[in-house]
N, C-alpha and C positions, 0 to 999 in steps of 0.2 A: 677286167673280163668283158668281152663284148656282149651286147644285148641279145645276140643269137643264142647264147647259152641260157639267158634268163627266160626266154619265152619258149624255147624248143627242146631243152634238155632237162630231164629229170635229175635234179641235184640235191645235195644235202648240206647243213650249217655248223662252225663252232656253234656254232652260233650259239652256242653257248658262249657266254662271256666269262673268261677265266679270271674271276676276281679272287684268286686264291694264291697261296704261296707257291713260288717256283724257285728252284735253285739255279745258280749260274751254270752255264754250259761252256766248256772250254771251246774256244774258236767261234762262239756265237753269242748272241745277246738274249738271254732269257733270265728275267729277274733282276733288272737294274735296280739299284737300291734307292734311287730318288728320281724325281722328275727332272728331265732335261729340256731346256727351252732353246728354240732356235728362231732367230729373226730371219725370215726367208723371203721377204717381199717388201715392196714399197707401194705407196698408194698412187694410183694413176686414175684419170677421171673419165675416160670414154665410156659411153653406154653401149649395151648390146644392141645389135641391129634388130629392126622389126621382123625381118625374115628369120633371124636366128631365134628370136623370142617365140615366134610361131612354131618353129621346129621343136623347141624345148617343151612347149605346151602339148604338142602331139606326143612327144617322147614320154612325158610324165603320165599322160592319159594311158599310154600303152603299159606302163609299169603298174598302173592301178587296175588293169584288166586281169581276170582270172588266167593264170598261166596254163599252158598246155602240158600234157603228160606224154612222154615218149618212153617206150620200153628201154631200160638200160642195157638189156642183153637178151639172149635167147630164153625161151620158156624153160622152167625148171620145176620139178614136182616138190613143193614145199613139205607136204605131209610125210613123204617118204624120207626126205632129208632130215627132218627134225624129230620124227617119232622116237621117243625114249631118250633123246639127247639132253644133256644138261648145259645150259648157257648161263654163264656168270656175267652180270651187267653191273656197271657202276659209273657215276658221272664224275666229271672233273671236280665238281663241288656240289654237295647236296643242298647248298644254299641257293643254287641257281635254278629257278623254276623251269627255264627252257630245257635244262639237262636232266633234272631229277624226276621222281615218280609223278610229278605234276605235268611233266613235259615228255621229252623224248624217251627217257627210261621207262616211264609208265606205259606209253603207247607200244614200245617195242616188246616189253615183257608180256603185255596182255595179248598181243597178236601171236607171239611165239608160243604161248601156252595154248591158245586156241588151235594152233597147228600141231600140237602134240609134244612140245618140248617142256622140260622142267626148267624153271628159271630160278636162279639164286641171285636175288636183287640185293646188292651190297650198297652201302652208302659211303660217301666221302665227306666227312665232317671234321674240319672245315674244308678239307681238300688239300692237295699238295702231294709231293713225292712220298712222304711216309704212308699216307692213306692209300695211294695208288699201288705202291709196292706191296703193302700188306694184302690188298685185294687180289693182286695177281698171284701171290703166294697161296691165297685161299682157293683160287681156281685150281691150282695143282692139287691141293688137299681134297677138293671136291671131285677130283678126276673129271673136270669139266670137258665137254666136247668142243666148246668155243668160248671166247671172251669178247664182250663188246665194251669198249671204253667210250663213253659218250662225251663229246664236246672237246676233243683235241688234246688229251694228255700227251706231253712231249715224249717221244720214244727215247730220246737221248738221255732222259733221266731215269729210264727203266731198263737199261741194257742188261743187267744181271737177270732180272725177272723174265724179260722177253726171251733171253737165251734159254733159260730153264723151261719155259713154256714150249719153245721149239723142240727141245729135247724130248718133251712129253707129247709131241705132235698135237698141240692144242693151238689152233689158229686164233689170232687176235685181230679184231676189226677196230680201228680207231675212227670214230665218227666225227665229222666236222673238222677234220685234221688239217689238211693242207690247202693252200690256195692252188688253183689249177696249174699255174706255172711252176709250183713247187718252191720250197724254201729250205735250203740246205741246213739251216740251223735247226730245222725240225725234220730229221731224217726218217726215211721209211724203214730203216734197218730193224729187223725183228718183228715187223708187222706183216699181216697177211693180206689186208685190204683196208680201204679207207673210204670215207665220203668227204665231199668238199663243201665250201660255202662261197657265195658271191659277195663278199664284203666290198670288193672293188666296184661292182655294179651298183651297190647300195650307196656308196659315197658319191658316185657319178650322178645318181638320181637326186641326192641331197643338193648338189650344186645346181642342178637344173631347176629344182623347185625354189631354191634361194633366189636365183636370177628372175624367176617369174614373180615372186613376192616383192622383189625390189623394182619391179616394173622396168626391167632392162638396165638398171644402173649396175655398175660394177660391184661384185661381192668382194669385200675385204675381210679375210677369214681368220678366225682363231680356230686352229685345227688340233683336236685331241686324238692321240693315238697311243699304242702300247707296243713296245718292242718285244714284249713277252709272249706274243701270239704269232702264229704263222702268217697271218694275213697282213701284218704290219707294212711290209714293203709294197705289196700289191695295192693296198689302200692309198698310200701316198702317191704312187705312180699314177693310179687311176684319176685322182683328184687333179694332179698337175696336167695330165693329158687332156682332161675335160676342159680345164681352164684354157689351155692352148687352142682347143678347137672352138670354144664358144665365146670366150671373153678374155682377150689378151690383156685387157686393162685390169682384170681381177688380180688379186694378190693374196698370198698366205702371209698375213702380217706377223703371225706368231704361231709356232707349233710347240705343243707341250706333249712330251712322251712320258707317260706314267707307267711304272712297272707294276707287275702283279704282286711283288713282294710288299707293296704298300696297300693298305685298305683304300679302295677308291672312295674318296670322300674327304677325310682329314687332310690328305695331301693336295687334293684338287682344289677345294673351295677357296682357300686363301690365294693360291696361285692364279686361278681364273679371275677372281675378284681383282687382284693386282693388275693382271694383264688388261682387263677391260678398262680399269681406271687410267692406266698408262697409255692406252691406245684408243682414243676416241673415234678413230676411223673405222674400227671393227664394226661391221653390221651383220656378220654371219658367224655362227659357231657351228662347226661340223665335228661330230663325235663318232669315231670309227666304230666303237662298241657301245651300244646304248646303255649298258649297265653303268658306264662311267658318267652318264648324264644326270643320274638321280640326285646326287648331292649338289650339283651346280645349277640346277634349274632356277632356284631362288636368286642366285647371284646374277644369272643372265637376265632374269625378269627385272631385277632391281636396276640393272644397267640400261634397260631399254629407254628410260626417260632421257638419257644423255647420249644415246647411240641410235640415231634415226633409222628405223627399219629393222632393228636387231631381232633376229630369230635364231632358233637352234634346231639342228637336224641331226639324225643319227642313223645307224644301221644296227639291226639285231632282232627286231620284232618281239620285244619284251612286253609282257602284259601291263606292267605298271607304266611303262614309257608311252605305250600307245593309248592307254587310258588318259594320261596327262595331255596328250595331243587332242584327244576327244574333248577334254574339258576346256580347251582353248587357251590362249596366252602366247607366250613367246616360243613354246615348244611346237614347232610347225610341221615336222615330218619325220617319219621313221620307216625304213625299208627293211624287210626281213622275210624269212621263210616260214612255212607252216611246220610246227614241231612234229606233228604226226607224219607228214611227208618225209621229214628228216629221219624219223625212226624207221620208216619203211625202207628207205634207201639202205640203211645200215643192216636191217634184217635181210634184205635182198642179198647183200654180200655174204652174210652168215649162211643163208640157205645154199648159195652156190658152192661155198667152201665145203659144207657138210654133205653136199651131193657129189663131192669130188669133181667139181667143175672149177674152171679158173675164175677168179674174181674179175669183175669188169673194171675198166679204167675209171679212175676217179672223176673224169670229166663227164661220165655218164651217170654218176650217182650224186646229183646235186639237187636239193630242193630249191626251186626257183623263188626269187624274191617277189614280194608284192610291196608296193609303196602306199603308206597310209598317211593321210592328212586329216584335218578335222572333218572333211566331207565324207570320208568312209571309215573313220577310226572305230565307230560304234559297232561295225560288223566283225571286228577282229576278235572280240571276246564274247562269250555266251551272254546274251542279253545286254551287251554293252557295259557289263559290270566290272570288267577288268580282273576277273577272278579265275576264269578258265578259258582255254583256247577254243576258238570256234572254227569249224570248217566252212562256214557260210561263204566267205569271200573266195574260197578256193573251189568254186563249182560244187559247194556242199559236200566236199570230200569225195568227189568222183574218182580221184586217184586211188583210193582204197580198193574199189572194185577193179580198177585197172591192174593193180598189183595182184589181186587175188586171181584174176584170169591168167596173168603171167605165170603165177605159181601153180596153175592147174588145180586151183581149189574150186573155182566156179567157171562156168562157160559163158 
């Protein structure tokens, strides 16, 4: 996704990282049973030009600036739309802070209640199709007015339940669901609206910072991805496109695709350790979803002594991950959205649907990324403690007032 979306369009995240069970989808890849590795590059030696390096520094500085807010659609009266309505909410997994009551679900529920809705906040523990299916059935039992699934539950695993909700005229919003270009393995069938995430933009920024930290030397990358999420192909394409533009001598030495049917950790650690031992040329680890990085941080740190310049970068904006960056070491950068901004994107779609207005296109409902390194990581969480999300880097949460004006709550 181009940077114009990041700075100028109000957008939304999986950004929840789906570290939960998912079943196989016929005709697509969701829930691969093991890691698959690909040798996709060889080492070449040319450095990045000084002019390109200057461009990258300017680009990263832009990604670290507070993003602008732009109205996703026409004004709509939120209180009239939500008064007396019941909204059922649940995350892809209640184990994921970005998605659960600590993150998006909590922010959405609180604002919806202020605006007059009744909220039935369900959990998904540990997460996966049985939890999601039961929660959707509960929405029918509750005679809900709308459902919000936070962080990208695949519609293809919920066909029966979504059909039943449609029969009851209950709209379903899937937050952080699809990459902007769409992914046919994650269909829109049965959904009423969605929000998106800029995983592709985050991976691009990761590469830019890696090249800066390598002082213009080529990045030779160990790339971690997951075919079990909608952003898989977009992230891979974005990384390759950025390499072609900035550093033709850069390479993806190895790609590891981990499925969400595996707990991220037991599968990753020995694989990543082996990859680093077998490929001394690797000097950059890029992780598409930062939840995958937690268990491998020590492996990357241990390998730094034998891999000159080795650093790890990710996308996702997780509390623990950006706290690790704040602490210093080999974890050097993470790009991600504000979870409250994410929540307001999704609530905006609910308000429009319950006001009998059309949902807006997903490209307009995206919480923009910000990029965090050691220089600004302390601003990401309240007091820099890594325990609660902070609005400070995002213009102190000015987007909240922007939404309230859009929803005709304030002037």
